[in-house]
N, C-alpha and C positions, 0 to 999 in steps of 0.2 A: 222624599217622605216628609210630611209635616207633622206637627203636634196633633192636628186633627186626625190624620191617618193613624197615628200611634194610639190615640184615645179610642178610636173606633175599634182598632184591633184588640185593645185591652178588654173591651166589652164582650168580645167573642171568646175570651178565655185563653187558656194555655200560656199564661205568663209565669215567669220565674222571678225570684228575688234578684235585684241588682247585686253584682259582686263588688261593686265599687261605685264611685261617683260617675254619673253620665258625662260623656264628652260633649263639649259645645258643638253645635251644628251651625256651620256658616250659612246654610240656606234657610234655616228656621230657628232663630234664637229661642223660641218657646219650647222646642222639642226637649232640650235638656231639662228645662224646668218641669215639664210634664212628667218626665221620667223620674226626676228627683222626688216630686210630690207623690207619685204612686209607689215608688220604691220597687218597681217591677220592670222587667224587660219582656218583650213579646217574642214568641217563637218566630223565626224568620219566615216560616211557611205562611203565617198569618199576614205578613207584610208583602208577600210576593206580588199581588196585583198592583199595589201602590208603587213598588220599586220598578216593576216592568213598565208601568205608565211613565215614570220619570225617565227611563232609559229610551223610550220610543218617541219622546217629544222631539219635534223638529223646529 
């Protein structure tokens, strides 16, 4: 998942406030920054297509 995937999911709604600082992501350094700027986390259901795409890459 990238910062772009996260931002796109935010636009679809169903976010909740972050409970603490976001963890750094080794695959996309911009992801934690995007989460910190928005102050929100996205429901996992909104991210499922991006997460599955990451898992099925060969």
